[in-house]
C-alpha positions as CSV (number, residue, x, y, z in Angstrom):
1,M,0.1,-0.1,0.0
2,E,1.1,3.5,-1.0
3,R,2.0,6.0,1.7
4,R,1.5,9.8,0.9
5,K,1.6,12.9,2.9
6,A,-2.0,14.6,2.8
7,P,-2.1,18.1,2.4
8,N,-1.5,20.5,5.2
9,S,-4.8,22.1,5.0
10,Y,-6.7,19.2,7.1
11,S,-4.7,19.7,10.3
12,R,-5.0,23.3,9.5
13,Q,-8.5,23.2,9.4
14,T,-8.9,21.1,12.6
15,M,-6.9,23.7,14.6
16,V,-9.2,26.3,13.3
17,A,-12.4,24.7,13.7
18,F,-10.9,23.9,17.6
19,E,-10.3,27.4,18.2
20,V,-13.3,28.9,16.9
21,A,-15.3,26.4,18.9
22,F,-13.2,27.3,22.0
23,A,-13.7,31.0,21.6
24,I,-17.5,30.6,21.0
25,G,-18.1,28.2,24.2
26,E,-15.8,29.6,26.7
27,G,-17.3,33.4,25.6
28,L,-20.5,31.7,26.5
29,G,-19.3,30.2,29.7
30,V,-17.7,33.7,30.8
31,G,-20.7,35.5,30.0
32,A,-22.6,33.3,32.1
33,A,-20.2,33.7,35.1
34,V,-20.4,37.4,34.5
35,V,-24.3,37.2,34.8
36,V,-24.0,34.8,37.8
37,Y,-21.7,37.8,39.1
38,F,-23.9,40.5,38.8
39,S,-27.5,38.5,39.5
40,W,-26.1,36.6,42.6
41,P,-23.8,39.0,44.7
42,N,-22.8,36.3,47.3
43,A,-22.8,33.4,44.9
44,P,-20.9,30.2,45.8
45,I,-17.9,29.4,44.0
46,W,-20.0,26.4,42.6
47,A,-21.9,28.6,40.6
48,Y,-19.0,30.2,38.6
49,S,-17.4,26.6,38.2
50,T,-20.6,25.4,36.6
51,A,-21.0,28.3,34.3
52,L,-17.5,27.9,33.3
53,G,-17.9,24.1,32.9
54,V,-21.0,24.6,30.7
55,G,-19.0,27.0,28.5
56,F,-16.4,23.8,28.1
57,V,-19.1,21.4,27.3
58,I,-20.6,23.7,24.8
59,S,-17.0,24.2,23.1
60,L,-16.9,20.4,22.7
61,V,-20.3,20.1,21.5
62,I,-19.3,23.0,18.7
63,F,-16.0,21.1,17.8
64,L,-17.6,18.1,17.1
65,R,-20.2,19.5,15.0
66,I,-17.9,21.7,12.9
67,R,-14.5,19.5,12.8
68,P,-13.7,18.9,9.1
69,K,-14.3,15.7,7.8
70,F,-11.1,13.9,6.4
71,K,-11.4,13.4,2.4
72,C,-9.0,11.3,0.4
73,P,-7.1,13.9,-1.7
74,Q,-7.0,11.5,-4.5
75,C,-10.6,10.5,-5.2
76,G,-12.5,12.7,-2.7
77,K,-14.2,10.0,-0.6
78,E,-14.5,10.9,3.0
79,L,-12.6,8.8,5.2
80,R,-14.3,8.2,8.6
81,R,-13.0,6.9,11.8
82,D,-12.9,3.3,10.8
83,A,-10.6,4.2,8.2
84,M,-8.1,5.9,10.9
85,F,-5.4,4.5,12.1
86,G,-3.1,5.6,15.2
87,M,-4.6,5.2,18.5
88,K,-1.6,5.0,20.8
89,E,0.1,8.1,22.4
90,G,2.7,9.5,20.0
91,E,1.7,7.4,16.8
92,P,0.9,9.4,13.8
93,I,-2.8,9.9,12.8
94,R,-3.3,8.2,9.4
95,F,-6.3,7.4,7.3
96,V,-6.6,4.7,4.5
97,C,-8.1,4.7,1.4
98,S,-9.7,1.7,0.3
99,T,-10.7,2.9,-3.1
100,C,-7.2,4.2,-3.9
101,Q,-5.3,2.0,-1.7
102,I,-3.4,4.8,-0.1
103,K,-2.3,5.4,3.4
104,W,-2.3,9.0,4.1
105,E,-0.6,10.9,6.8
106,S,-2.7,13.5,8.4
107,G,0.4,15.5,9.8
108,M,-1.0,15.1,13.3
109,S,-0.2,12.8,16.0
110,V,-2.0,11.3,18.9
111,T,-1.5,13.0,22.2
112,R,-3.1,12.5,25.7
113,G,-4.0,15.2,28.2
114,G,-2.5,15.4,31.5
115,G,1.1,16.4,33.0
116,D,4.4,15.1,32.6
């Protein structure tokens, strides 16, 4: 099976989608925290935490809705998660097009959150 590097546009579009989703969701979360601050003068800390947490959840939902789909640059077929390889930390994320028999390197790698 042939291996090729996918155009950089996919990783760039994914990062832009993440940044937009985070900006919208956290903007709503901070806005909700400001509303709590002015409408509930002696609000407990959990009220602010809840507002920011809701903003984070909204960020994730927005990102899942607007993230770009990986399409084979050769034939244009949308390659879904079942065509994706690279599940362990540090591995490159690859998509395999069964039509073209090409393994596309996305330019991104698997990372896990957390400390060192």
